[in-house]
LOMILO-356521 format. One record per residue (C-alpha): residue number from 1; residue in one letter; x, y negated, z negated. Coordinates in Angstrom, 3 decimals, padded with zeros to 6 digits. Example, Ala and Ser with C-alpha at 12.3 -4.5 7.8 and 13.67 -1.06 7.14 Angstrom:
 pos code       px       py       pz
   1    A  012.300  004.500 -007.800
   2    S  013.670  001.060 -007.140
! end
This chain:
 pos code       px       py       pz
   1    X  005.801 -024.151 -009.214
   2    X  002.778 -021.886 -009.484
   3    X  000.269 -024.729 -009.813
   4    X -002.592 -022.478 -010.916
   5    X -000.523 -020.881 -013.686
   6    X  000.668 -024.320 -014.824
   7    X -002.895 -025.617 -015.075
   8    X -004.014 -022.492 -016.922
   9    X -001.118 -022.908 -019.355
  10    X -002.086 -026.531 -020.029
  11    X -005.691 -025.475 -020.635
  12    X -004.575 -022.748 -023.044
  13    X -002.796 -025.397 -025.105
  14    X -005.849 -027.676 -025.069
  15    X -008.128 -024.811 -026.141
  16    X -005.874 -023.534 -028.938
  17    X -007.875 -025.326 -031.691
  18    X -011.233 -024.315 -030.226
  19    X -010.801 -020.517 -030.125
  20    X -008.542 -017.843 -031.582
  21    X -007.973 -016.406 -028.113
  22    X -007.641 -019.204 -025.537
  23    X -006.081 -017.153 -022.685
  24    X -009.307 -015.611 -021.306
  25    X -010.923 -019.052 -021.217
  26    X -007.838 -020.666 -019.668
  27    X -007.922 -017.964 -016.991
  28    X -011.281 -019.410 -015.905
  29    X -009.380 -022.216 -014.192
  30    X -009.693 -021.239 -010.521
  31    X -009.164 -022.809 -007.094
  32    X -012.339 -024.591 -006.020
  33    X -014.444 -022.856 -003.393
  34    X -015.623 -026.239 -002.105
  35    X -013.266 -029.193 -001.708
  36    X -015.913 -031.669 -002.836
  37    X -015.445 -030.290 -006.358
  38    X -011.715 -030.998 -006.314
  39    X -008.773 -028.648 -005.836
  40    X -009.355 -026.577 -008.974
  41    X -012.304 -026.042 -011.265
  42    X -012.558 -024.857 -014.881
  43    X -015.751 -023.124 -015.995
  44    X -014.621 -022.290 -019.512
  45    X -016.745 -024.852 -021.397
  46    X -020.038 -022.968 -020.930
  47    X -019.042 -019.567 -022.413
  48    X -016.942 -021.248 -025.103
  49    X -019.851 -023.533 -026.057
  50    X -022.173 -020.540 -026.270
  51    X -019.680 -018.771 -028.525
  52    X -019.462 -021.799 -030.839
  53    X -023.111 -022.882 -030.617
  54    X -022.408 -026.373 -029.226
  55    X -023.434 -028.406 -026.194
  56    X -021.325 -027.261 -023.171
  57    X -021.086 -030.674 -021.513
  58    X -019.967 -032.315 -024.737
  59    X -017.416 -029.522 -025.220
  60    X -016.158 -030.013 -021.659
  61    X -015.591 -033.714 -022.376
  62    X -013.781 -032.794 -025.587
  63    X -011.527 -030.351 -023.671
  64    X -010.697 -033.106 -021.156
  65    X -009.645 -035.400 -023.993
  66    X -007.235 -032.746 -025.282
  67    X -005.920 -031.827 -021.849
  68    X -002.414 -033.022 -020.992
  69    X -002.373 -032.949 -017.177
  70    X -001.890 -036.604 -016.239
  71    X  001.356 -035.781 -014.404
  72    X -000.482 -033.282 -012.177
  73    X -004.070 -034.383 -011.607
  74    X -006.317 -037.395 -011.434
  75    X -008.486 -037.887 -014.548
  76    X -010.568 -034.673 -014.865
  77    X -014.262 -034.987 -014.093
  78    X -017.084 -033.167 -015.874
  79    X -019.933 -032.135 -013.583
  80    X -023.313 -030.552 -014.236
  81    X -023.672 -028.567 -017.472
  82    X -019.928 -028.518 -018.139
  83    X -017.830 -027.789 -015.042
  84    X -014.408 -029.455 -015.174
  85    X -013.186 -030.552 -011.741
  86    X -009.497 -031.182 -011.115
  87    X -008.023 -033.125 -008.200
  88    X -004.254 -032.924 -007.809
  89    X -002.490 -036.245 -007.430
  90    X -001.135 -036.947 -003.953
  91    X  002.058 -038.183 -005.581
  92    X  002.496 -034.819 -007.285
  93    X  001.801 -032.932 -004.036
  94    X  004.338 -035.047 -002.140
  95    X  007.040 -034.555 -004.767
  96    X  006.429 -030.792 -004.782
  97    X  006.382 -030.410 -000.989
  98    X  009.618 -032.415 -000.666
  99    X  011.293 -030.260 -003.307
 100    X  010.008 -027.031 -001.757
 101    X  010.963 -028.127  001.778
 102    X  014.581 -028.547  000.655
 103    X  014.604 -025.223 -001.220
 104    X  015.807 -022.082  000.571
 105    X  013.301 -020.123 -001.575
 106    X  010.475 -022.398 -000.349
 107    X  009.700 -023.525 -003.883
 108    X  009.149 -020.013 -005.232
 109    X  010.765 -019.551 -008.650
 110    X  012.211 -016.297 -009.919
 111    X  010.395 -014.678 -012.837
 112    X  011.527 -015.659 -016.324
 113    X  011.450 -012.094 -017.672
 114    X  012.476 -009.645 -014.938
 115    X  011.559 -005.994 -015.352
 116    X  013.799 -002.996 -014.712
 117    X  011.522 -001.150 -012.327
 118    X  011.566  002.095 -010.388
 119    X  009.279  002.068 -007.379
 120    X  008.380  005.567 -006.186
 121    X  006.832  005.592 -002.714
 122    X  006.491  007.463  000.597
 123    X  007.750  010.821 -000.808
 124    X  007.023  013.152  002.129
 125    X  007.769  016.858  002.216
 126    X  010.944  017.071  004.269
 127    X  009.963  020.327  005.922
 128    X  007.118  018.699  007.853
 129    X  007.107  015.728  010.276
 130    X  005.653  012.548  008.826
 131    X  002.030  011.934  009.754
 132    X -000.473  009.104  009.422
 133    X -001.142  010.165  005.835
 134    X  002.348  008.913  004.909
 135    X  001.749  005.466  006.408
 136    X -000.008  003.802  003.500
 137    X  002.445  004.834  000.793
 138    X  005.394  003.801  002.971
 139    X  004.189  000.337  003.969
 140    X  002.474 -000.565  000.676
 141    X  005.517  000.578 -001.298
 142    X  007.914 -001.316  000.963
 143    X  005.866 -004.535  000.715
 144    X  005.865 -004.253 -003.080
 145    X  009.597 -003.517 -003.107
 146    X  010.410 -006.583 -001.008
 147    X  008.134 -008.906 -002.977
 148    X  009.136 -007.733 -006.460
 149    X  012.820 -008.074 -005.564
 150    X  012.239 -011.534 -004.070
 151    X  010.568 -012.639 -007.304
 152    X  013.617 -011.525 -009.278
 153    X  012.672 -008.149 -010.724
 154    X  015.407 -005.511 -010.838
 155    X  013.883 -002.841 -008.616
 156    X  015.208  000.583 -007.658
 157    X  013.168  002.085 -004.839
 158    X  013.212  005.882 -004.877
 159    X  011.967  008.176 -002.132
 160    X  011.138  011.245 -004.250
 161    X  011.095  013.655 -001.314
 162    X  009.675  017.165 -001.485
 163    X  012.728  019.278 -000.700
 164    X  012.311  022.274 -003.017
 165    X  008.672  023.302 -003.069
 166    X  006.556  026.128 -001.698
 167    X  006.772  024.796  001.855
 168    X  010.395  025.945  001.988
 169    X  009.385  029.486  001.139
 170    X  006.960  029.342  004.069
 171    X  009.619  028.002  006.413
 172    X  012.234  030.510  005.286
 173    X  009.758  033.364  005.797
 174    X  008.835  031.939  009.187
 175    X  012.481  031.578  010.171
 176    X  013.285  035.149  009.193
 177    X  010.317  036.577  011.084
 178    X  009.173  034.268  013.875
 179    X  011.957  031.852  014.876
 180    X  012.476  030.936  018.519
 181    X  016.253  030.547  018.352
 182    X  016.532  028.547  021.581
 183    X  013.858  026.119  020.414
 184    X  015.551  025.829  017.020
 185    X  018.900  024.991  018.573
 186    X  017.288  022.379  020.858
 187    X  015.135  020.660  018.207
 188    X  015.468  022.169  014.699
 189    X  012.832  019.985  013.051
 190    X  010.170  020.678  015.682
 191    X  010.771  024.420  015.421
 192    X  010.715  024.365  011.602
 193    X  007.452  022.416  011.737
 194    X  006.024  025.036  014.110
 195    X  007.081  027.810  011.751
 196    X  005.477  026.042  008.793
 197    X  002.204  025.600  010.682
 198    X  002.269  029.227  011.825
 199    X  002.853  030.695  008.365
 200    X  000.283  028.321  006.886
 201    X -002.266  029.288  009.557
 202    X -001.753  033.028  009.013
 203    X -001.932  032.590  005.226
 204    X -005.150  030.570  005.559
 205    X -006.570  033.266  007.853
 206    X -006.078  036.060  005.335
 207    X -007.386  033.872  002.524
 208    X -010.482  033.003  004.577
 209    X -011.156  036.631  005.487
 210    X -010.994  037.698  001.843
 211    X -013.021  034.801  000.456
 212    X -015.734  034.507  003.127
 213    X -018.029  037.385  001.962
 214    X -018.193  036.010 -001.596
 215    X -018.916  032.517 -000.299
 216    X -021.706  033.830  001.940
 217    X -023.237  035.741 -000.982
 218    X -023.002  032.611 -003.119
 219    X -024.717  030.544 -000.420
 220    X -027.489  033.116 -000.030
 221    X -028.136  033.061 -003.786
 222    X -028.020  029.264 -003.901
 223    X -030.515  028.989 -001.032
 224    X -032.889  031.438 -002.700
 225    X -032.712  029.582 -005.990
 226    X -033.275  026.247 -004.247
 227    X -036.235  027.589 -002.289
 228    X -037.804  028.954 -005.464
 229    X -037.262  025.734 -007.386
 230    X -038.621  023.592 -004.554
 231    X -041.762  025.714 -004.474
 232    X -042.330  025.388 -008.210
 233    X -041.084  021.865 -008.865
 234    X -043.184  019.034 -010.254
 235    X -042.637  016.216 -007.689
 236    X -043.339  013.593 -010.364
 237    X -040.623  014.826 -012.729
 238    X -037.486  012.679 -012.201
 239    X -035.193  015.162 -013.935
 240    X -036.426  017.963 -011.678
 241    X -035.933  015.787 -008.583
 242    X -032.378  015.014 -009.707
 243    X -031.651  018.697 -010.312
 244    X -033.008  019.610 -006.863
 245    X -030.850  016.936 -005.261
 246    X -027.798  018.412 -006.968
 247    X -028.734  021.924 -005.800
 248    X -029.166  020.734 -002.199
 249    X -025.758  019.075 -002.385
 250    X -024.210  022.323 -003.643
 251    X -025.829  024.256 -000.773
 252    X -024.440  021.773  001.777
 253    X -021.009  021.974  000.155
 254    X -021.042  025.772  000.408
 255    X -022.115  025.550  004.056
 256    X -019.218  023.196  004.748
 257    X -016.729  025.522  003.029
 258    X -018.037  028.507  004.976
 259    X -017.780  026.596  008.261
 260    X -014.186  025.719  007.384
 261    X -013.310  029.318  006.576
 262    X -014.957  030.592  009.763
 263    X -013.021  028.006  011.784
 264    X -009.746  029.280  010.292
 265    X -010.684  032.840  011.138
 266    X -011.789  031.919  014.664
 267    X -008.571  029.995  015.375
 268    X -006.568  033.176  014.778
 269    X -008.917  035.842  016.141
 270    X -009.482  033.925  019.384
 271    X -005.725  034.049  020.059
 272    X -004.482  037.636  020.698
 273    X -000.898  036.735  019.816
 274    X -001.885  035.146  016.500
 275    X -004.251  038.012  015.743
 276    X -001.435  040.508  016.250
 277    X  000.873  038.514  013.971
 278    X -001.831  038.327  011.300
 279    X -002.298  042.101  011.404
 280    X  001.456  042.648  011.210
 281    X  001.850  040.346  008.199
 282    X -001.138  040.978  005.893
 283    X  000.693  039.820  002.748
 284    X  002.281  036.745  004.274
 285    X  001.182  034.282  001.559
 286    X  002.670  036.422 -001.202
 287    X  005.822  037.036  000.830
 288    X  006.297  033.295  001.399
 289    X  005.939  032.669 -002.351
 290    X  008.527  035.371 -002.951
 291    X  010.947  033.565 -000.628
 292    X  010.405  030.388 -002.676
 293    X  011.107  032.293 -005.890
 294    X  014.296  033.734 -004.391
 295    X  015.420  030.242 -003.363
 296    X  014.822  028.875 -006.847
 297    X  016.673  031.861 -008.329
 298    X  019.750  031.042 -006.222
 299    X  019.492  033.778 -003.573
 300    X  022.573  033.170 -001.359
 301    X  020.812  033.635  002.001
 302    X  017.810  031.454  001.140
 303    X  020.078  028.822 -000.374
 304    X  022.196  028.832  002.790
 305    X  019.119  028.358  004.974
 306    X  017.805  025.597  002.690
 307    X  021.121  023.735  002.935
 308    X  020.978  024.111  006.720
 309    X  017.371  022.931  007.050
 310    X  017.281  019.943  004.681
 311    X  019.814  017.601  006.381
 312    X  018.083  018.027  009.756
 313    X  014.706  017.278  008.193
 314    X  015.988  014.242  006.293
 315    X  017.577  012.845  009.465
 316    X  014.203  013.180  011.184
 317    X  012.499  011.262  008.377
 318    X  015.143  008.545  008.465
 319    X  014.541  007.930  012.163
 320    X  010.917  007.093  011.358
 321    X  011.953  004.870  008.446
 322    X  014.363  002.985  010.740
 323    X  011.512  002.272  013.149
 324    X  009.335  001.105  010.285
 325    X  012.238 -000.920  008.804
 326    X  011.600  000.791  005.463
 327    X  014.632  001.412  003.263
 328    X  015.261  002.955 -000.157
 329    X  017.869  002.418 -002.849
 330    X  017.712  006.101 -003.785
 331    X  016.505  009.296 -002.151
 332    X  016.391  011.830 -004.963
 333    X  014.391  014.889 -004.022
 334    X  012.768  017.461 -006.263
 335    X  015.887  019.617 -005.985
 336    X  017.908  016.996 -007.881
 337    X  015.875  017.692 -011.021
 338    X  015.868  021.505 -010.976
 339    X  018.736  021.833 -013.500
 340    X  016.697  019.779 -015.986
 341    X  013.401  021.650 -015.882
 342    X  014.025  024.426 -018.391
 343    X  015.182  021.857 -020.952
 344    X  012.041  019.803 -020.356
 345    X  009.805  022.776 -021.120
 346    X  011.910  023.770 -024.138
 347    X  011.697  020.237 -025.544
 348    X  007.938  020.060 -025.018
 349    X  007.563  023.372 -026.877
 350    X  009.906  022.279 -029.677
 351    X  007.843  019.138 -030.228
 352    X  004.632  021.147 -030.366
 353    X  003.250  019.574 -027.187
 354    X  003.354  022.673 -024.961
 355    X  001.900  026.074 -025.724
 356    X  001.182  029.308 -023.910
 357    X -002.179  029.836 -022.220
 358    X -002.859  032.960 -020.100
 359    X  000.869  033.424 -019.684
 360    X  001.495  029.840 -018.505
 361    X  003.038  027.026 -020.558
 362    X  000.670  024.060 -020.756
 363    X  000.319  020.651 -022.353
 364    X -003.239  020.040 -023.542
 365    X -004.253  016.375 -023.610
 366    X -007.113  015.510 -025.969
 367    X -010.200  014.584 -023.992
 368    X -009.053  016.349 -020.809
 369    X -010.480  019.738 -019.920
 370    X -007.707  020.571 -017.445
 371    X -004.301  021.421 -018.927
 372    X -001.012  020.016 -017.619
 373    X  000.788  023.179 -016.500
 374    X  004.564  022.865 -016.811
 375    X  005.497  026.507 -016.208
 376    X  003.477  029.177 -014.419
 377    X  002.936  032.679 -015.755
 378    X  005.548  034.009 -013.287
 379    X  008.123  031.595 -014.750
 380    X  008.046  029.098 -011.865
 381    X  008.102  025.404 -012.682
 382    X  005.560  022.967 -011.218
 383    X  005.282  019.452 -009.818
 384    X  004.321  018.415 -013.344
 385    X  007.636  019.675 -014.737
 386    X  009.597  017.897 -012.009
 387    X  007.705  014.645 -012.554
 388    X  008.375  014.773 -016.302
 389    X  012.086  015.368 -015.686
 390    X  012.084  012.489 -013.213
 391    X  010.609  010.046 -015.731
 392    X  013.135  011.113 -018.356
 393    X  016.001  010.732 -015.844
 394    X  014.853  007.261 -014.775
 395    X  014.618  006.039 -018.352
 396    X  018.066  007.378 -019.214
 397    X  020.000  006.675 -016.007
 398    X  018.281  003.530 -014.677
 399    X  017.198  002.063 -018.025
 400    X  013.776  001.616 -016.413
 401    X  011.026 -000.041 -018.438
 402    X  008.474  000.120 -015.613
 403    X  007.670  002.805 -013.023
 404    X  005.247  002.418 -010.154
 405    X  003.964  005.411 -008.184
 406    X  002.488  004.477 -004.793
 407    X  000.492  007.651 -004.227
 408    X -002.991  008.250 -002.815
 409    X -006.025  008.177 -005.070
 410    X -006.581  011.958 -004.862
 411    X -003.659  012.389 -007.282
 412    X -005.264  010.242 -009.994
 413    X -005.910  013.152 -012.357
 414    X -002.290  014.326 -012.072
 415    X -000.924  010.897 -012.961
 416    X -003.367  010.468 -015.800
 417    X -002.063  013.682 -017.380
 418    X  001.559  012.850 -016.516
 419    X  001.437  009.412 -018.130
 420    X -000.266  010.661 -021.277
 421    X  002.232  013.539 -021.611
 422    X  005.140  011.094 -021.226
 423    X  003.665  008.871 -023.936
 424    X  003.410  011.794 -026.359
 425    X  006.745  013.339 -025.373
 426    X  009.344  010.602 -024.917
 427    X  008.050  008.086 -027.429
 428    X  009.534  005.134 -025.529
 429    X  007.896  001.972 -024.281
 430    X  007.734  002.377 -020.517
 431    X  005.063  000.985 -018.201
 432    X  003.691  003.720 -015.934
 433    X  001.367  002.657 -013.114
 434    X -000.358  004.703 -010.433
 435    X -000.673  002.304 -007.479
 436    X -003.402  004.290 -005.766
 437    X -004.747  003.870 -002.237
 438    X -007.483  005.207  000.012
 439    X -007.467  007.117  003.305
 440    X -006.892  006.076  006.920
 441    X -010.102  007.065  008.733
 442    X -011.036  007.684  012.358
 443    X -014.149  006.365  014.113
 444    X -016.092  009.280  012.627
 445    X -015.164  007.986  009.149
 446    X -013.196  011.165  008.487
 447    X -009.416  011.318  007.961
 448    X -007.729  010.098  011.162
 449    X -006.890  013.105  013.379
 450    X -006.147  013.899  017.005
 451    X -008.830  015.284  019.316
 452    X -007.490  018.778  018.689
 453    X -008.032  018.276  014.974
 454    X -004.386  017.892  013.979
 455    X -003.276  015.109  011.660
 456    X -001.876  012.249  013.757
 457    X  001.928  012.238  013.724
 458    X  003.449  008.985  012.518
 459    X  006.011  008.799  015.333
 460    X  003.345  009.264  017.996
 461    X  001.225  006.601  016.294
 462    X  004.138  004.140  016.435
 463    X  004.805  005.021  020.080
 464    X  001.196  004.336  021.008
 465    X  001.156  001.051  019.074
 466    X  004.250 -000.195  020.917
 467    X  002.853  000.919  024.298
 468    X -000.441 -000.908  023.694
 469    X  001.413 -003.995  022.470
 470    X  003.583 -003.891  025.633
 471    X  000.454 -004.078  027.794
 472    X -000.857 -007.051  025.819
 473    X  002.472 -008.907  025.903
 474    X  002.839 -008.377  029.657
 475    X -000.752 -009.424  030.367
 476    X -000.399 -012.551  028.245
 477    X  002.904 -013.539  029.867
 478    X  001.694 -012.811  033.405
 479    X -001.292 -015.124  032.849
 480    X  000.944 -018.170  032.209
 481    X  000.976 -020.847  034.907
 482    X  002.930 -024.012  035.680
 483    X  001.538 -027.526  036.151
 484    X  000.491 -026.654  039.708
 485    X -001.403 -023.578  038.564
 486    X  001.161 -021.177  039.966
 487    X  002.178 -018.041  038.006
 488    X  005.006 -018.854  035.591
 489    X  005.818 -015.925  033.317
 490    X  008.546 -016.718  030.774
 491    X  009.769 -013.320  029.563
 492    X  012.048 -010.811  031.243
 493    X  011.448 -007.081  030.809
 494    X  013.913 -006.648  027.922
 495    X  012.320 -009.499  025.973
 496    X  008.870 -008.017  026.603
 497    X  010.100 -004.690  025.238
 498    X  011.541 -006.384  022.152
 499    X  008.347 -008.311  021.467
 500    X  006.260 -005.161  021.999
 501    X  008.253 -003.385  019.282
 502    X  007.736 -006.256  016.850
 503    X  004.043 -006.714  017.654
 504    X  003.206 -002.992  017.765
 505    X  004.930 -001.963  014.525
 506    X  003.831 -005.163  012.787
 507    X  000.257 -004.587  013.899
 508    X  000.131 -001.100  012.370
 509    X  001.627 -002.309  009.096
 510    X -000.606 -005.346  008.764
 511    X -003.738 -003.374  009.670
 512    X -003.000 -001.212  006.634
 513    X -001.831 -003.926  004.247
 514    X -004.664 -006.405  004.770
 515    X -007.194 -003.967  003.338
 516    X -007.720 -003.581 -000.373
 517    X -005.369 -000.658 -000.998
 518    X -008.003  001.292 -002.970
 519    X -010.410  001.287 -000.023
 520    X -010.530  003.695  002.891
 521    X -010.309  001.961  006.252
 522    X -011.116  002.820  009.862
 523    X -008.150  002.678  012.241
 524    X -009.048  000.435  015.192
 525    X -006.513 -000.305  017.955
 526    X -008.421 -003.297  019.368
 527    X -008.750 -005.056  016.018
 528    X -005.196 -004.186  015.025
 529    X -003.551 -005.955  017.989
 530    X -006.055 -008.797  018.467
 531    X -004.613 -012.292  018.893
 532    X -007.396 -013.738  016.771
 533    X -008.670 -012.778  013.353
 534    X -006.865 -011.308  010.387
 535    X -004.061 -009.488  012.242
 536    X -000.270 -009.538  012.334
 537    X -000.453 -010.692  015.958
 538    X -002.399 -013.789  014.911
 539    X  000.264 -014.637  012.307
 540    X  003.075 -013.936  014.761
 541    X  001.442 -016.213  017.322
 542    X  001.102 -018.927  014.670
 543    X  004.845 -018.727  014.051
 544    X  005.719 -018.544  017.759
 545    X  003.519 -021.585  018.475
 546    X  005.546 -023.639  016.000
 547    X  008.784 -022.592  017.703
 548    X  007.184 -023.463  021.047
 549    X  006.412 -026.976  019.809
 550    X  010.052 -027.392  018.817
 551    X  011.218 -026.206  022.243
 552    X  008.786 -028.476  024.070
 553    X  009.805 -031.479  021.969
 554    X  013.506 -030.544  022.175
 555    X  013.616 -030.703  018.376
 556    X  016.860 -029.833  016.604
 557    X  015.398 -028.044  013.597
 558    X  018.562 -028.186  011.478
 559    X  018.850 -031.914  012.112
 560    X  015.146 -032.303  011.280
 561    X  015.649 -030.633  007.906
 562    X  018.513 -032.979  007.029
 563    X  016.541 -036.178  007.721
 564    X  015.606 -038.332  004.733
 565    X  012.224 -039.162  006.268
 566    X  009.577 -038.087  003.713
 567    X  006.614 -035.844  004.342
 568    X  003.461 -037.953  004.390
 569    X -000.140 -037.387  003.397
 570    X -002.286 -039.799  005.388
 571    X -004.963 -037.459  006.783
 572    X -007.185 -034.903  004.978
 573    X -005.815 -032.102  007.188
 574    X -002.265 -032.998  006.130
 575    X -003.224 -032.873  002.471
 576    X -005.047 -029.578  002.901
 577    X -002.038 -028.014  004.650
 578    X  000.358 -029.288  001.961
 579    X -001.796 -027.832 -000.808
 580    X -002.023 -024.452  000.929
 581    X  001.772 -024.361  001.440
 582    X  002.350 -025.122 -002.240
 583    X  000.185 -022.147 -003.220
 584    X  002.625 -019.630 -001.670
 585    X  004.141 -018.786 -005.060
 586    X  000.663 -018.302 -006.508
 587    X -000.114 -015.722 -003.799
 588    X  003.143 -013.857 -004.417
 589    X  002.642 -013.819 -008.192
 590    X -000.900 -012.501 -007.792
 591    X  000.213 -009.817 -005.337
 592    X  003.016 -008.702 -007.654
 593    X  000.874 -008.652 -010.786
 594    X -001.912 -006.613 -009.176
 595    X  000.283 -004.651 -006.726
 596    X -002.055 -005.643 -003.892
 597    X -000.439 -006.736 -000.602
 598    X -003.831 -007.846  000.740
 599    X -003.600 -010.904 -001.536
 600    X -000.573 -012.054  000.461
 601    X -002.135 -011.189  003.835
 602    X -005.224 -013.210  002.882
 603    X -003.040 -016.177  001.952
 604    X -001.172 -016.025  005.277
 605    X -004.438 -015.745  007.206
 606    X -005.813 -018.806  005.444
 607    X -002.546 -020.683  006.049
 608    X -002.740 -019.920  009.778
 609    X -006.302 -021.248  009.717
 610    X -005.145 -024.458  008.007
 611    X -002.526 -024.862  010.748
 612    X -005.181 -024.583  013.463
 613    X -007.252 -027.289  011.774
 614    X -004.120 -029.425  011.350
 615    X -003.283 -029.208  015.075
 616    X -006.852 -030.187  016.005
 617    X -006.800 -033.317  013.853
 618    X -003.149 -034.343  013.633
 619    X -001.119 -034.693  016.871
 620    X  002.489 -033.656  016.266
 621    X  004.675 -034.452  019.281
 622    X  002.250 -037.154  020.429
 623    X  001.998 -038.874  017.034
 624    X  002.010 -042.648  017.574
 625    X  004.645 -043.450  014.911
 626    X  008.062 -041.805  014.621
 627    X  007.761 -041.469  010.835
 628    X  004.447 -039.608  011.266
 629    X  005.893 -037.434  014.040
 630    X  008.866 -036.503  011.848
 631    X  006.630 -035.815  008.837
 632    X  004.371 -033.513  010.854
 633    X  007.325 -031.705  012.405
 634    X  008.629 -031.084  008.887
 635    X  005.229 -029.810  007.809
 636    X  004.930 -027.261  010.620
 637    X  008.577 -026.255  010.144
 638    X  007.843 -025.521  006.490
 639    X  004.660 -023.661  007.470
 640    X  006.662 -021.548  009.921
 641    X  009.218 -020.726  007.254
 642    X  006.456 -019.672  004.846
 643    X  004.791 -017.489  007.503
 644    X  008.128 -015.883  008.393
 645    X  009.003 -015.283  004.733
 646    X  005.524 -013.999  003.908
 647    X  005.514 -011.566  006.824
 648    X  009.057 -010.464  005.960
 649    X  007.890 -009.590  002.439
 650    X  005.263 -007.403  004.105
 651    X  007.975 -005.757  006.216
 652    X  006.815 -007.493  009.427
 653    X  009.051 -009.375  011.864
 654    X  008.282 -012.495  013.908
 655    X  009.079 -013.555  017.490
 656    X  010.413 -016.924  018.625
 657    X  008.143 -016.713  021.672
 658    X  005.221 -014.506  022.697
! end
């Protein structure tokens, strides 16, 4: 049972005669921040009394009279100006914990009305190795997939890979002109990635060379205008001060752009080999686009190369996904939708939604200045066209009534236009949600990069995480001693390696998931793998400690679970732990409704904290009475199962010993 939802439902019924819209007031039932005010608290009487012009305390008493919660809570208490405090009955808690303990789903019910959902996440370009920028989409999407499926929704996860875009034109051009055949035969993906970077670098060089003079002229004019305005400004005029601030910001932005362009030029001109290649291929950007156009037109040679490149690239991606333990129901790339694109544009035009603008075909959304371009002036289709075809396909083929896109926040404008176009075009009821997220930052609070300035590769990041975890595991095990104080490590080298994999990969995932997904966060190795604080390692240690107690007490866990001995509540710490365990479903429901894994990580962190308090105040193996010992063993067994299940829903494994 989701206790919070049940209480809110009961309040909604009690408030039905007092307001036309009871749900917002019922939603004001919340867990208490301070245990002295009970387990839950309702603050709805004050705003409702203000709305109706009555005394809030008297209204709170009236609500309590109408409230049917005697099977769940002690008689509600009204405090202060109208707070309603609710204390769950111990009898109710004991019945629920016994039922949940015996349930393989740990008391978590499946949803009454499951959705048919498509979850679109990760979606890298196959022509480039995965980097740290793909981490958030992959782990957030996987956590949502696991949790939504566990709750009973019908979910199809789809890795909508980029396997048809402009990057393939760049790679094909690079292959035809610059390939190192020996390197390609040894490691095709590494060589294709090198070719992509090379073509991209040369294209950026020519673009920077051509655009730099205009940028410098623009900066010179902006500086002159700013200098003039600063010399003639009234310092007391707020509007003038605001305008000057904007001008200074524009000057700094231009300086930054110019620095970036100069850096691109310098990176090529400082390397004689690159400089020679740049001079030999002055129209490389246009030529690469031409190779893309030939591919899309069915050119036999380009199509042959594409078919040769894609499987190698996909295999490389799958190796990373295996390490991350991230899996998809479908992997339908952009190429799968190419046969549908011309029909999409034709249908949009037939319905009067798309029209020509400067040679391109665009959908204009009222209130948006930028058009949604579905076909370029040269006839090429766009990401927008592919995304529209994808939505249509998912509605028709998967009967989807909900689609979630786990994509970074920088794409917000694209999804806003996509969703509005779908609404106007398809005319079907389908929930479309952009599950946006922020950026992984380095210590300098800029996107996380290597010292050379390259984006950090995801495989190298995982390697480093496992290596650092291996050092921690070895150090921790080597520090163990026996009763005589002599060294007594417990783990052989293979077990240390296994634990390092679990701790390292889990640490990276949890470090991402425990942040609010919409926030940027700074990547910190020390915090990520710490044994204390809000980390995966802390949760994994909490689970391993429980298994250690069972080993020390020679407890047969299966036999323990079959005993009729009830779970008891005789100490405050026992009651507090029981209540936290029974709120597991509440955490999962909240995570699933808001698509925020950090709600689940916060719950698990608080549960681990409750366990620490429980151990301090309630001896387990040394409990004086057998019935108390058995009850407490059952409690920590259930806590371990919840931690293991919760971490599994986040895509994180546990260890029996650490």
